[in-house]
C-alpha positions as CSV (number, residue, x, y, z in Angstrom):
1,M,61.1,-87.6,153.3
2,L,59.2,-89.2,150.1
3,L,60.6,-90.0,146.9
4,L,58.9,-89.9,143.5
5,L,60.0,-91.3,140.5
6,W,58.4,-91.2,137.1
7,Q,58.6,-93.3,133.9
8,E,56.6,-92.5,130.8
9,G,56.1,-94.9,128.4
10,N,58.5,-97.9,127.4
11,G,62.1,-98.0,126.5
12,T,61.3,-98.4,122.7
13,R,64.1,-96.0,121.6
14,L,66.2,-98.4,123.5
15,G,65.2,-101.2,121.6
16,H,63.5,-102.6,124.7
17,S,59.6,-103.7,124.9
18,G,58.9,-103.2,128.4
19,P,58.8,-100.2,131.0
20,K,62.0,-98.2,130.7
21,G,62.9,-99.3,134.6
22,T,62.9,-102.8,133.5
23,F,65.8,-102.5,131.2
24,D,69.0,-104.2,131.4
25,F,71.7,-101.5,130.5
26,G,74.7,-104.0,130.6
27,L,76.0,-104.4,133.9
28,K,77.8,-107.6,134.6
29,N,75.5,-108.6,137.3
30,H,72.5,-107.7,134.7
31,K,70.9,-105.5,137.2
32,T,67.8,-103.4,135.7
33,I,67.6,-99.8,136.2
34,F,64.8,-100.4,138.8
35,E,67.0,-102.7,140.9
36,V,70.0,-100.2,140.6
37,L,67.8,-97.4,141.9
38,C,66.1,-99.6,144.7
39,D,69.9,-100.5,145.9
40,S,70.6,-96.9,146.2
41,L,67.4,-96.5,148.4
42,K,68.1,-99.5,150.6
43,E,71.6,-97.8,151.4
44,A,69.8,-94.8,152.5
45,C,67.4,-96.4,154.6
46,K,70.3,-98.3,156.4
47,K,72.4,-95.2,156.7
48,Y,69.5,-93.0,158.3
49,E,67.9,-95.8,159.9
50,V,64.7,-94.9,158.6
51,S,61.9,-96.3,156.1
52,I,61.5,-94.1,153.1
53,P,58.2,-94.2,151.2
54,W,58.8,-94.7,147.4
55,Y,56.1,-93.8,144.9
56,I,56.3,-94.5,141.0
57,M,54.3,-92.7,138.6
58,T,53.6,-95.1,135.7
59,S,51.8,-94.7,132.5
60,K,48.2,-96.2,131.5
61,Q,50.4,-98.3,129.1
62,N,53.2,-99.7,131.5
63,N,51.3,-99.5,134.9
64,Q,50.7,-103.3,134.8
65,D,53.8,-104.4,133.6
66,T,55.6,-102.4,136.1
67,I,53.6,-103.7,139.1
68,E,54.0,-107.3,137.9
69,F,57.9,-106.8,137.4
70,F,58.5,-105.7,140.9
71,E,56.3,-108.6,142.2
72,K,58.1,-111.0,140.2
73,N,61.3,-109.9,141.6
74,N,59.9,-109.7,145.2
75,Y,60.2,-105.7,145.2
76,F,64.1,-106.2,145.2
77,G,64.1,-106.6,148.8
78,Y,62.3,-103.4,149.5
79,K,59.2,-103.1,151.8
80,K,56.2,-103.6,149.6
81,E,54.0,-101.3,151.9
82,D,56.5,-98.7,151.3
83,I,56.2,-98.7,147.4
84,T,53.1,-97.3,145.7
85,F,52.4,-97.2,142.0
86,F,50.0,-94.5,140.5
87,K,49.2,-93.6,137.1
88,Q,49.6,-90.3,135.4
89,G,47.0,-88.5,133.2
90,E,46.6,-88.3,129.4
91,L,45.6,-85.7,126.9
92,P,44.1,-86.4,123.4
93,V,46.5,-86.3,120.6
94,L,45.9,-83.8,117.3
95,D,46.9,-84.1,113.8
96,E,48.6,-81.4,112.0
97,Q,45.1,-79.9,111.0
98,G,43.9,-79.8,114.7
99,K,41.6,-82.9,114.4
100,L,41.3,-85.6,116.8
101,L,43.0,-89.2,115.8
102,F,41.7,-92.5,116.6
103,N,43.8,-95.4,117.5
104,K,43.8,-99.1,116.3
105,E,40.8,-99.9,119.0
106,G,38.9,-97.1,117.4
107,K,39.1,-94.9,120.5
108,I,40.4,-91.3,120.8
109,N,44.3,-91.5,120.5
110,E,45.6,-90.0,123.8
111,A,49.2,-89.8,125.2
112,A,50.6,-89.1,128.4
113,D,50.7,-85.7,129.8
114,G,54.1,-85.1,130.6
115,H,56.2,-85.3,133.9
116,G,54.4,-81.9,134.8
117,G,51.3,-83.9,135.2
118,I,52.6,-85.5,138.2
119,F,51.1,-82.9,140.5
120,T,47.7,-83.5,139.2
121,A,48.1,-87.3,139.3
122,M,49.3,-87.3,142.8
123,Q,45.9,-85.2,143.8
124,K,43.6,-87.5,142.1
125,N,45.3,-90.8,143.1
126,G,45.5,-89.9,146.8
127,V,49.3,-89.7,147.1
128,I,49.2,-85.9,148.6
129,E,46.8,-87.2,151.3
130,D,49.0,-90.1,152.0
131,M,52.1,-88.1,152.3
132,K,50.2,-85.9,155.0
133,K,49.2,-88.9,156.8
134,R,52.8,-90.2,157.0
135,G,54.0,-86.6,158.2
136,I,56.2,-86.0,154.9
137,K,57.8,-82.7,154.7
138,W,59.9,-83.2,151.6
139,A,59.8,-85.0,148.3
140,F,62.5,-85.6,145.9
141,F,61.0,-85.8,142.3
142,G,63.0,-87.5,139.7
143,P,63.1,-89.7,136.3
144,V,63.8,-93.2,136.2
145,D,66.3,-93.2,133.5
146,N,69.3,-91.5,135.6
147,V,71.2,-94.7,137.0
148,L,73.4,-92.0,139.2
149,V,70.5,-90.1,140.7
150,K,70.9,-89.2,144.3
151,M,67.5,-89.4,145.5
152,V,68.3,-89.1,149.3
153,D,70.4,-86.0,149.6
154,S,70.6,-84.5,153.2
155,I,72.7,-81.6,152.0
156,F,70.1,-80.6,149.5
157,I,67.3,-80.8,151.8
158,G,69.3,-78.6,154.4
159,L,70.0,-76.1,152.0
160,C,66.5,-75.6,151.0
161,E,65.7,-75.5,154.7
162,D,68.3,-72.8,155.5
163,K,67.2,-70.6,152.7
164,K,63.6,-71.0,153.6
165,V,62.4,-72.0,150.1
166,L,59.8,-74.5,149.2
167,V,61.5,-76.1,145.9
168,G,65.1,-76.8,145.0
169,G,66.7,-78.0,141.8
170,K,69.8,-79.5,141.0
171,S,72.0,-78.5,138.2
172,L,75.2,-79.2,136.0
173,V,77.2,-76.9,134.0
174,K,76.1,-77.5,130.2
175,A,78.6,-79.5,128.4
176,Y,78.2,-77.7,125.4
177,P,75.8,-75.2,123.5
178,E,73.8,-77.8,121.9
179,E,73.4,-80.2,124.7
180,K,70.0,-81.5,124.9
181,V,69.0,-80.2,128.4
182,G,66.9,-77.1,129.6
183,V,68.7,-74.2,131.6
184,F,67.7,-72.4,134.6
185,C,66.9,-68.7,134.0
186,K,64.4,-66.0,135.6
187,K,61.0,-65.2,133.7
188,Q,59.7,-62.0,135.1
189,G,61.8,-62.2,138.3
190,K,60.5,-65.8,138.8
191,P,62.6,-69.0,138.7
192,S,62.1,-71.0,135.5
193,V,63.8,-73.1,132.9
194,V,64.0,-72.7,129.2
195,E,63.8,-76.2,127.5
196,Y,66.3,-77.4,125.0
197,T,63.6,-77.5,122.5
198,E,62.3,-74.0,123.1
199,I,65.7,-72.2,123.2
200,S,67.0,-70.1,120.2
201,E,70.5,-71.0,118.8
202,E,71.6,-67.5,119.5
203,M,70.8,-68.0,123.3
204,A,72.2,-71.3,123.4
205,K,75.5,-70.1,122.4
206,M,75.7,-66.7,124.0
207,R,78.6,-66.2,126.1
208,D,79.7,-63.5,128.8
209,E,83.1,-61.6,129.0
210,K,84.9,-64.6,130.4
211,G,83.9,-66.7,127.5
212,D,81.3,-68.9,129.6
213,L,78.0,-69.7,128.3
214,V,75.5,-67.3,129.6
215,Y,72.6,-70.0,129.9
216,S,74.7,-72.8,131.2
217,E,73.0,-74.1,134.4
218,S,71.5,-77.2,133.3
219,H,68.4,-78.5,134.7
220,I,68.7,-82.3,135.1
221,N,65.0,-82.9,136.4
222,C,66.2,-83.6,140.0
223,N,64.2,-81.7,142.2
224,L,63.1,-81.3,145.8
225,F,59.5,-79.9,146.7
226,N,57.9,-79.1,150.1
227,I,54.5,-80.7,150.9
228,E,53.2,-77.1,151.1
229,A,54.4,-76.4,147.4
230,I,53.0,-79.8,146.2
231,E,49.8,-78.9,147.5
232,K,49.7,-75.3,145.9
233,I,50.9,-76.5,142.6
234,S,48.4,-79.5,142.5
235,K,45.5,-77.0,142.7
236,E,46.6,-75.0,139.6
237,K,47.2,-75.7,136.0
238,L,50.6,-75.7,134.1
239,P,50.8,-75.0,130.8
240,Y,51.0,-77.4,127.9
241,H,54.1,-77.5,125.3
242,P,53.3,-79.4,122.1
243,A,55.6,-82.0,120.8
244,H,55.7,-83.0,117.2
245,K,55.7,-87.0,117.0
246,K,54.9,-89.9,114.8
247,I,51.6,-91.2,116.0
248,E,49.7,-94.3,114.5
249,Y,46.0,-93.7,113.7
250,L,43.1,-95.2,111.7
251,N,42.2,-93.3,108.5
252,Q,38.9,-92.8,107.4
253,E,38.9,-96.2,105.6
254,G,39.5,-98.0,109.0
255,K,43.2,-98.8,108.2
256,L,45.9,-98.3,110.6
257,I,48.6,-96.0,109.4
258,K,52.1,-95.9,110.7
259,P,53.9,-92.7,109.6
260,E,57.3,-92.5,109.0
261,K,57.6,-88.7,109.8
262,P,56.1,-86.7,112.5
263,N,52.4,-86.2,111.8
264,A,50.8,-85.2,115.1
265,Y,51.1,-83.1,118.1
266,K,50.8,-84.5,121.8
267,F,50.9,-82.1,124.6
268,E,53.1,-82.2,127.8
269,A,53.3,-80.3,130.9
270,F,56.7,-79.9,132.0
271,I,57.7,-80.2,136.1
272,F,59.7,-77.0,135.5
273,D,57.1,-74.7,134.9
274,S,56.0,-75.3,138.3
275,F,59.1,-73.3,139.7
276,E,57.2,-70.1,138.3
277,K,54.6,-70.5,141.0
278,M,57.6,-69.9,143.8
279,E,59.0,-66.5,144.7
280,D,62.5,-68.4,144.8
281,M,64.3,-71.6,144.6
282,I,67.6,-73.1,145.4
283,I,69.8,-74.3,142.6
284,F,72.4,-76.7,143.7
285,R,74.9,-77.6,141.2
286,V,76.3,-81.1,141.5
287,K,79.0,-82.9,139.5
288,R,78.1,-84.7,136.3
289,E,80.2,-87.8,137.1
290,E,78.5,-88.4,140.5
291,E,74.8,-87.7,139.9
292,F,74.0,-87.8,136.0
293,A,74.2,-90.9,134.0
294,P,70.9,-90.7,131.7
295,I,69.9,-93.7,129.5
296,K,67.7,-92.0,126.6
297,N,69.2,-93.2,123.2
298,A,70.3,-96.6,122.0
299,E,73.6,-95.4,121.0
300,G,76.2,-92.4,121.5
301,Q,75.5,-89.7,123.9
302,D,73.2,-90.6,127.0
303,S,73.1,-94.3,125.9
304,P,73.3,-97.7,127.9
305,E,77.2,-97.5,127.1
306,T,77.9,-94.1,128.6
307,A,75.6,-94.7,131.6
308,R,77.1,-98.0,132.3
309,K,80.6,-96.4,132.1
310,L,79.7,-93.7,134.5
311,Y,77.9,-96.0,136.9
312,E,81.0,-98.3,136.9
313,D,83.4,-95.6,137.3
314,F,81.4,-94.0,140.3
315,Y,80.9,-97.4,142.2
316,G,84.4,-98.8,140.9
317,E,83.0,-101.7,139.4
318,K,84.1,-103.4,136.0
């Protein structure tokens, strides 16, 4: 089995200047996100008496900082030869009139191409070839910011094997209609996900005769891919989704402009669009308090405070 983890950009929304994985989210032992995830992997290696390859997709901006952080911390006791870093791709940013923007260096402004770009990045960086050499059959894909992510799950793998599918995704029951998570669905008979930014309010609030949300099966970006599926998807193109963002740029006089509101569009591929390349997939519902403690916001929902409480409750630490 192979583990792939991605981190796109830095933890600026958390008031943190470095890569998100280097963030200390307030545990008494001051372990960072990376160290917490590494502890989980080391436990799995010990339990199953195996050495698990760990690939971490970085961005152009945080790649060197991430590598230096691991080197400084002696890879947290993980085998150095089993950790590989590779960079995701980038796409040009366009202003609201569809024109290119230039960054402070005077070069075309580009942004990371979304977590769906992981397949192309794997192919370009030789990751897929390395997987095949190692005899890897299944790979778990997940984001860096979920401190309760269960990266090694024998039951999940067993379900996919039993049902003879090449892809599996974990889900949670949506907590409330407005929760910012995509939901599993079918599009033209193929497995898919409707992203929270693209679902209508009517669909989000739709309920069945029992009073349950119709679109309630949340996609938490914890996915399992067979090597056969990874190869297939890496050779195809996933659609790009526009995201309206605040992007710094040089104006015609060469002055750096820092906008106060969204002024441009970046384009991202989403990993769940790859599901539509499959005939079917497994959706494995898990418990929120056991596997989902994301850190996305500085305060409130999905913040260091909420993630820390979930983590401490699960592991019995205070």
